[in-house]
Structures are given as structure tokens and as C-alpha cells.
N, CA, C and O atoms as a GROMACS GRO file, in nm:
protein
  260
    1UNK      N    1   2.103   2.439   5.361
    1UNK     CA    2   2.003   2.527   5.420
    1UNK      C    3   2.056   2.671   5.433
    1UNK      O    4   1.986   2.767   5.402
    2UNK      N    5   2.181   2.682   5.480
    2UNK     CA    6   2.239   2.816   5.494
    2UNK      C    7   2.256   2.884   5.359
    2UNK      O    8   2.244   3.006   5.348
    3UNK      N    9   2.284   2.805   5.255
    3UNK     CA   10   2.298   2.861   5.122
    3UNK      C   11   2.165   2.920   5.075
    3UNK      O   12   2.164   3.025   5.012
    4UNK      N   13   2.055   2.855   5.105
    4UNK     CA   14   1.922   2.905   5.068
    4UNK      C   15   1.892   3.035   5.143
    4UNK      O   16   1.839   3.129   5.084
    5UNK      N   17   1.924   3.040   5.269
    5UNK     CA   18   1.901   3.161   5.348
    5UNK      C   19   1.986   3.277   5.294
    5UNK      O   20   1.939   3.390   5.287
    6UNK      N   21   2.109   3.247   5.257
    6UNK     CA   22   2.197   3.351   5.202
    6UNK      C   23   2.139   3.405   5.071
    6UNK      O   24   2.140   3.526   5.049
    7UNK      N   25   2.088   3.317   4.985
    7UNK     CA   26   2.030   3.363   4.859
    7UNK      C   27   1.902   3.442   4.880
    7UNK      O   28   1.878   3.540   4.810
    8UNK      N   29   1.821   3.403   4.975
    8UNK     CA   30   1.700   3.479   5.007
    8UNK      C   31   1.737   3.618   5.057
    8UNK      O   32   1.675   3.717   5.017
    9UNK      N   33   1.837   3.625   5.144
    9UNK     CA   34   1.884   3.755   5.193
    9UNK      C   35   1.934   3.842   5.079
    9UNK      O   36   1.905   3.962   5.075
   10UNK      N   37   2.010   3.784   4.986
   10UNK     CA   38   2.062   3.861   4.872
   10UNK      C   39   1.949   3.914   4.784
   10UNK      O   40   1.954   4.028   4.738
   11UNK      N   41   1.849   3.831   4.761
   11UNK     CA   42   1.737   3.873   4.677
   11UNK      C   43   1.659   3.986   4.744
   11UNK      O   44   1.622   4.083   4.678
   12UNK      N   45   1.635   3.975   4.872
   12UNK     CA   46   1.563   4.079   4.946
   12UNK      C   47   1.645   4.209   4.947
   12UNK      O   48   1.590   4.317   4.926
   13UNK      N   49   1.775   4.199   4.971
   13UNK     CA   50   1.860   4.318   4.971
   13UNK      C   51   1.862   4.383   4.833
   13UNK      O   52   1.856   4.505   4.823
   14UNK      N   53   1.870   4.303   4.728
   14UNK     CA   54   1.868   4.358   4.592
   14UNK      C   55   1.736   4.427   4.563
   14UNK      O   56   1.734   4.534   4.502
   15UNK      N   57   1.625   4.368   4.606
   15UNK     CA   58   1.494   4.429   4.583
   15UNK      C   59   1.482   4.562   4.656
   15UNK      O   60   1.431   4.659   4.600
   16UNK      N   61   1.527   4.567   4.779
   16UNK     CA   62   1.522   4.692   4.856
   16UNK      C   63   1.608   4.800   4.789
   16UNK      O   64   1.566   4.915   4.777
   17UNK      N   65   1.728   4.762   4.745
   17UNK     CA   66   1.815   4.859   4.679
   17UNK      C   67   1.759   4.903   4.545
   17UNK      O   68   1.775   5.019   4.507
   18UNK      N   69   1.695   4.813   4.472
   18UNK     CA   70   1.636   4.850   4.343
   18UNK      C   71   1.520   4.948   4.364
   18UNK      O   72   1.506   5.043   4.288
   19UNK      N   73   1.438   4.925   4.465
   19UNK     CA   74   1.328   5.017   4.496
   19UNK      C   75   1.384   5.153   4.538
   19UNK      O   76   1.334   5.257   4.495
   20UNK      N   77   1.489   5.152   4.621
   20UNK     CA   78   1.552   5.277   4.664
   20UNK      C   79   1.606   5.354   4.544
   20UNK      O   80   1.588   5.476   4.534
   21UNK      N   81   1.671   5.284   4.452
   21UNK     CA   82   1.729   5.350   4.334
   21UNK      C   83   1.620   5.406   4.245
   21UNK      O   84   1.638   5.514   4.188
   22UNK      N   85   1.509   5.336   4.231
   22UNK     CA   86   1.404   5.386   4.143
   22UNK      C   87   1.332   5.507   4.204
   22UNK      O   88   1.282   5.592   4.130
   23UNK      N   89   1.327   5.516   4.334
   23UNK     CA   90   1.262   5.630   4.400
   23UNK      C   91   1.353   5.752   4.410
   23UNK      O   92   1.304   5.863   4.433
   24UNK      N   93   1.483   5.734   4.394
   24UNK     CA   94   1.579   5.844   4.406
   24UNK      C   95   1.651   5.866   4.274
   24UNK      O   96   1.773   5.852   4.265
   25UNK      N   97   1.576   5.900   4.173
   25UNK     CA   98   1.636   5.917   4.041
   25UNK      C   99   1.652   6.063   4.001
   25UNK      O  100   1.689   6.092   3.888
   26UNK      N  101   1.625   6.156   4.091
   26UNK     CA  102   1.641   6.298   4.059
   26UNK      C  103   1.790   6.329   4.040
   26UNK      O  104   1.875   6.272   4.108
   27UNK      N  105   1.821   6.419   3.948
   27UNK     CA  106   1.962   6.446   3.919
   27UNK      C  107   2.029   6.532   4.027
   27UNK      O  108   1.967   6.621   4.086
   28UNK      N  109   2.155   6.504   4.049
   28UNK     CA  110   2.239   6.586   4.136
   28UNK      C  111   2.360   6.629   4.055
   28UNK      O  112   2.403   6.559   3.964
   29UNK      N  113   2.416   6.744   4.090
   29UNK     CA  114   2.533   6.795   4.020
   29UNK      C  115   2.656   6.773   4.107
   29UNK      O  116   2.662   6.821   4.220
   30UNK      N  117   2.752   6.701   4.053
   30UNK     CA  118   2.879   6.680   4.122
   30UNK      C  119   2.984   6.770   4.057
   30UNK      O  120   3.011   6.760   3.938
   31UNK      N  121   3.042   6.858   4.137
   31UNK     CA  122   3.145   6.947   4.086
   31UNK      C  123   3.279   6.891   4.130
   31UNK      O  124   3.312   6.890   4.248
   32UNK      N  125   3.357   6.844   4.033
   32UNK     CA  126   3.482   6.777   4.064
   32UNK      C  127   3.605   6.858   4.028
   32UNK      O  128   3.717   6.812   4.050
   33UNK      N  129   3.588   6.974   3.973
   33UNK     CA  130   3.698   7.064   3.943
   33UNK      C  131   3.644   7.206   3.952
   33UNK      O  132   3.526   7.226   3.982
   34UNK      N  133   3.727   7.303   3.926
   34UNK     CA  134   3.682   7.441   3.941
   34UNK      C  135   3.565   7.474   3.848
   34UNK      O  136   3.467   7.534   3.892
   35UNK      N  137   3.574   7.437   3.723
   35UNK     CA  138   3.468   7.469   3.627
   35UNK      C  139   3.393   7.347   3.575
   35UNK      O  140   3.301   7.363   3.496
   36UNK      N  141   3.430   7.229   3.617
   36UNK     CA  142   3.372   7.109   3.558
   36UNK      C  143   3.277   7.041   3.656
   36UNK      O  144   3.304   7.032   3.776
   37UNK      N  145   3.168   6.995   3.601
   37UNK     CA  146   3.069   6.924   3.682
   37UNK      C  147   3.000   6.819   3.597
   37UNK      O  148   3.012   6.819   3.474
   38UNK      N  149   2.929   6.730   3.663
   38UNK     CA  150   2.856   6.625   3.594
   38UNK      C  151   2.722   6.606   3.664
   38UNK      O  152   2.714   6.611   3.787
   39UNK      N  153   2.618   6.583   3.587
   39UNK     CA  154   2.485   6.556   3.642
   39UNK      C  155   2.461   6.406   3.640
   39UNK      O  156   2.469   6.343   3.534
   40UNK      N  157   2.430   6.350   3.755
   40UNK     CA  158   2.403   6.208   3.768
   40UNK      C  159   2.276   6.188   3.850
   40UNK      O  160   2.242   6.273   3.931
   41UNK      N  161   2.206   6.077   3.828
   41UNK     CA  162   2.098   6.044   3.921
   41UNK      C  163   2.154   6.021   4.062
   41UNK      O  164   2.267   5.973   4.077
   42UNK      N  165   2.077   6.054   4.162
   42UNK     CA  166   2.122   6.045   4.301
   42UNK      C  167   2.166   5.903   4.336
   42UNK      O  168   2.267   5.885   4.403
   43UNK      N  169   2.089   5.803   4.292
   43UNK     CA  170   2.122   5.665   4.327
   43UNK      C  171   2.255   5.622   4.263
   43UNK      O  172   2.329   5.545   4.323
   44UNK      N  173   2.285   5.671   4.144
   44UNK     CA  174   2.412   5.638   4.079
   44UNK      C  175   2.528   5.702   4.155
   44UNK      O  176   2.632   5.640   4.173
   45UNK      N  177   2.510   5.826   4.198
   45UNK     CA  178   2.614   5.894   4.275
   45UNK      C  179   2.641   5.818   4.406
   45UNK      O  180   2.756   5.801   4.445
   46UNK      N  181   2.535   5.774   4.473
   46UNK     CA  182   2.552   5.697   4.596
   46UNK      C  183   2.625   5.566   4.570
   46UNK      O  184   2.714   5.527   4.646
   47UNK      N  185   2.590   5.498   4.462
   47UNK     CA  186   2.655   5.372   4.427
   47UNK      C  187   2.803   5.393   4.399
   47UNK      O  188   2.886   5.313   4.442
   48UNK      N  189   2.837   5.499   4.327
   48UNK     CA  190   2.977   5.527   4.295
   48UNK      C  191   3.057   5.550   4.423
   48UNK      O  192   3.165   5.494   4.440
   49UNK      N  193   3.004   5.634   4.513
   49UNK     CA  194   3.079   5.664   4.634
   49UNK      C  195   3.082   5.547   4.731
   49UNK      O  196   3.179   5.532   4.806
   50UNK      N  197   2.980   5.464   4.732
   50UNK     CA  198   2.983   5.342   4.813
   50UNK      C  199   3.091   5.248   4.761
   50UNK      O  200   3.169   5.193   4.839
   51UNK      N  201   3.097   5.230   4.629
   51UNK     CA  202   3.198   5.142   4.570
   51UNK      C  203   3.338   5.195   4.595
   51UNK      O  204   3.429   5.118   4.627
   52UNK      N  205   3.358   5.327   4.582
   52UNK     CA  206   3.489   5.386   4.610
   52UNK      C  207   3.530   5.364   4.756
   52UNK      O  208   3.646   5.333   4.785
   53UNK      N  209   3.436   5.380   4.847
   53UNK     CA  210   3.465   5.356   4.988
   53UNK      C  211   3.501   5.212   5.016
   53UNK      O  212   3.591   5.184   5.094
   54UNK      N  213   3.430   5.119   4.952
   54UNK     CA  214   3.460   4.977   4.971
   54UNK      C  215   3.598   4.944   4.915
   54UNK      O  216   3.673   4.868   4.976
   55UNK      N  217   3.631   4.999   4.798
   55UNK     CA  218   3.762   4.972   4.738
   55UNK      C  219   3.874   5.030   4.824
   55UNK      O  220   3.974   4.963   4.847
   56UNK      N  221   3.857   5.151   4.872
   56UNK     CA  222   3.958   5.212   4.958
   56UNK      C  223   3.974   5.133   5.087
   56UNK      O  224   4.086   5.113   5.134
   57UNK      N  225   3.864   5.087   5.145
   57UNK     CA  226   3.871   5.006   5.266
   57UNK      C  227   3.945   4.875   5.242
   57UNK      O  228   4.028   4.834   5.323
   58UNK      N  229   3.916   4.809   5.130
   58UNK     CA  230   3.985   4.684   5.097
   58UNK      C  231   4.135   4.707   5.077
   58UNK      O  232   4.216   4.624   5.118
   59UNK      N  233   4.170   4.817   5.014
   59UNK     CA  234   4.312   4.848   4.994
   59UNK      C  235   4.382   4.866   5.128
   59UNK      O  236   4.492   4.813   5.147
   60UNK      N  237   4.322   4.939   5.221
   60UNK     CA  238   4.384   4.960   5.351
   60UNK      C  239   4.391   4.833   5.432
   60UNK      O  240   4.488   4.811   5.504
   61UNK      N  241   4.292   4.747   5.422
   61UNK     CA  242   4.294   4.620   5.496
   61UNK      C  243   4.403   4.530   5.440
   61UNK      O  244   4.475   4.465   5.516
   62UNK      N  245   4.416   4.525   5.307
   62UNK     CA  246   4.518   4.441   5.245
   62UNK      C  247   4.659   4.493   5.275
   62UNK      O  248   4.752   4.414   5.294
   63UNK      N  249   4.676   4.624   5.279
   63UNK     CA  250   4.809   4.681   5.302
   63UNK      C  251   4.850   4.671   5.449
   63UNK      O  252   4.969   4.685   5.481
   64UNK      N  253   4.756   4.648   5.537
   64UNK     CA  254   4.786   4.642   5.681
   64UNK      C  255   4.858   4.512   5.716
   64UNK      O  256   4.928   4.508   5.817
   65UNK      N  257   4.843   4.409   5.638
   65UNK     CA  258   4.902   4.279   5.671
   65UNK      C  259   5.046   4.271   5.637
   65UNK      O  260   5.109   4.168   5.659
   0.00000   0.00000   0.00000
């Protein structure tokens, strides 16, 4: 039963995130050096920085032990 609830939650979360990504597709410019920049959709930029934050958090949690 708990497995079914977990899958329903995952599907709902995925649907909400997919709708959010489709509504936020306007380009943003990320300037990562003095003269260099890249244009990405807003949702992709958010996903990249969320993933980087999760990876950095996992590294710090693993190194703390």
C-alpha cells in the first residue's frame, strides 16, 4: 500500500514539475565568465542549479561522517 502511495506522489510531483517547466520556457542569459554567456530556458537553469545544490549537499553529508 505504501509503495502505491509513493508512486502516486511521484507521478503527481512529476506532473507539477512538467507543467512548471512548460510554463517557464523563456530564455535567460547566464554569464559565467567575463565575456562568456549562455542562453538557456529558465526551467533548465533551475534544474541545473537544483541538481548542483543536491550534489554539493550530498558531498558535504558524506564527508561529515
